Every structure is written in C-alpha cells, then in structure tokens.
C-alpha positions in Angstrom: 26.7 -13.1 -20.2 23.8 -14.1 -19.5 22.7 -17.0 -17.1 20.9 -20.2 -17.8 17.2 -19.5 -17.5 16.4 -22.0 -14.4 12.3 -21.0 -14.1 9.5 -23.6 -15.0 9.0 -24.4 -18.4 5.9 -22.6 -20.5 4.1 -26.2 -19.6 5.0 -26.0 -16.1 3.9 -22.8 -15.5 0.5 -23.6 -17.0 -0.3 -26.3 -14.9 0.6 -24.5 -12.0 -1.3 -21.6 -13.1 -4.3 -24.1 -13.3 -3.7 -25.7 -10.1 -4.0 -22.1 -8.3 -7.3 -21.4 -10.2 -8.5 -25.1 -9.0 -7.6 -24.1 -5.5 -9.4 -20.7 -5.7 -12.6 -22.3 -7.0 -12.2 -25.0 -4.4 -12.0 -22.4 -1.8 -14.9 -20.4 -3.2 -17.0 -23.6 -2.4 -15.6 -24.4 0.9 -18.7 -25.2 3.3 -19.9 -24.4 6.5 -20.0 -27.3 8.7 -17.6 -29.3 9.5 -15.0 -28.7 11.8 -17.0 -25.3 11.4 -20.3 -26.6 12.6 -19.8 -24.9 16.0 -18.8 -21.8 14.9 -21.3 -19.2 14.1 -19.5 -15.8 13.9 -16.0 -15.2 15.5 -15.2 -12.2 17.1 -12.7 -10.0 16.0 -11.8 -7.2 18.9 -15.9 -5.9 19.4 -16.8 -7.5 16.1 -19.5 -10.1 15.6 -17.9 -10.8 12.2 -20.5 -12.4 9.9 -18.4 -14.4 7.2 -19.8 -14.6 3.7 -17.2 -17.2 3.2 -16.6 -20.2 5.1 -12.9 -20.3 4.0 -12.3 -17.3 4.8 -13.9 -17.9 8.6 -12.0 -21.0 8.8 -8.9 -19.3 7.8 -9.4 -16.5 10.2 -10.0 -19.1 13.1 -6.9 -21.5 12.0 -4.6 -18.4 12.5 -5.4 -17.3 15.8 -1.9 -17.0 17.4 -2.3 -19.4 20.2 -4.3 -22.0 18.5 -1.8 -24.1 17.6 -0.3 -24.0 21.1 -3.7 -24.1 23.0 -5.5 -26.5 21.2 -3.3 -28.4 18.9 -5.7 -31.2 18.1 -8.3 -28.4 16.6 -5.6 -26.8 14.9 -4.3 -29.7 13.2 -8.2 -30.8 12.3 -9.0 -27.8 10.7 -5.3 -27.3 8.8 -5.8 -31.1 7.5 -9.8 -30.3 6.8 -8.8 -27.2 4.8 -5.8 -29.3 2.8 -8.0 -31.6 1.7 -10.9 -29.7 0.8 -9.1 -27.0 -1.1 -5.5 -28.6 -2.2 -4.1 -25.8 -0.6 -0.5 -25.9 1.5 -0.2 -24.9 5.3 1.5 -21.8 3.9 -1.3 -20.9 1.4 -3.9 -21.7 4.4 -1.7 -19.1 6.6 -1.4 -16.6 4.2 -4.9 -16.1 3.5 -5.8 -16.2 7.1 -3.4 -13.2 7.7 -5.0 -11.5 4.7 -8.3 -11.7 6.2 -7.2 -10.6 9.6 -5.2 -7.8 8.1 -8.7 -7.0 6.1 -10.4 -6.9 9.6 -7.7 -4.8 11.3 -8.0 -2.2 8.6 -11.8 -2.5 9.1 -12.0 -1.7 12.6 -9.6 1.1 12.7 -11.9 2.5 10.3 -15.1 2.2 12.0 -13.4 3.2 15.4 -12.0 6.4 13.3 -16.1 7.0 12.2 -17.2 6.5 15.7 -19.0 3.6 15.1 -17.3 1.4 16.9 -17.1 2.7 20.9 -15.5 0.9 23.7 -16.3 -3.1 24.0 -19.5 -2.9 22.8 -20.2 -5.8 20.4 -21.2 -5.0 16.8 -22.5 -7.3 13.9 -19.9 -6.8 11.2 -20.9 -8.5 7.5 -17.6 -9.7 6.1 -17.3 -10.1 2.3 -15.8 -12.4 0.7 -11.4 -11.9 0.5 -9.7 -12.9 -2.7 -7.8 -15.6 -2.2 -3.6 -14.7 -0.8 -2.9 -17.9 -3.9 
C-alpha cells in the first residue's frame, strides 16, 4: 500500500543539517577583502548600498545579470572564492544573491512609495545582514 521510504536516514539528515549550519557560520564570518577589495558599496538603481555582510555583498555582485558573460573571469574568481570560503555550492550562492536582490527591490519600492527616493538621485542605503537562503 505504501512505498518504501527513500529519503535520508536519520544519520544522513543530521549530517546534512550540520553541514548547513557550518555553511551559515562561515557565511556570517565571510570577510570583506579578497575579490571584494575594490568594491566599496555597489549600487542598486539609485541606492548606494552599504552592506553589513560581506557575504551578502559578494552574492549580490556575483548574481549581476550580465556578469557571467561580460566578465567571465571575475565571475569565476568570485564564485570560486565564495565556494572555497563558505562551502556553499553554486546554486546556494545564486539563491542567496537572488534573495538579497529581491529584498533590495522591495526596499527600493518602499522608499519610492514613501517619497524618499525621487528620480535618479543617489542615496546611501544601509543593508542589514540577510538570513542565508540555505
């Protein structure tokens, strides 16, 4: 009547959860510098984003739509640095970068609705740490 259980064993599930916790901890300790050394505060439209987290900043940069084709060397270097430093795979890095971009999108819309952002005037936007997407 019921199929055989094919999911992870209790032991495998525990090890997987431990790996995710370790990745989150390494992401939280991810340093500014390395490939991020020349990047102070990337822009998101009129927002001059001041990232609290280097990991959020790096994943934001690496998920720029045209980066893989426009600057493949920088994309590869940054992805390798993120992966080797945090243990995250490419999908996890991209998912987190997309989450950061989504939060910035809604923050910008909120600021526009309040009248804080008008036109193309640049404003500093402090970006708090984003909870990892993995």
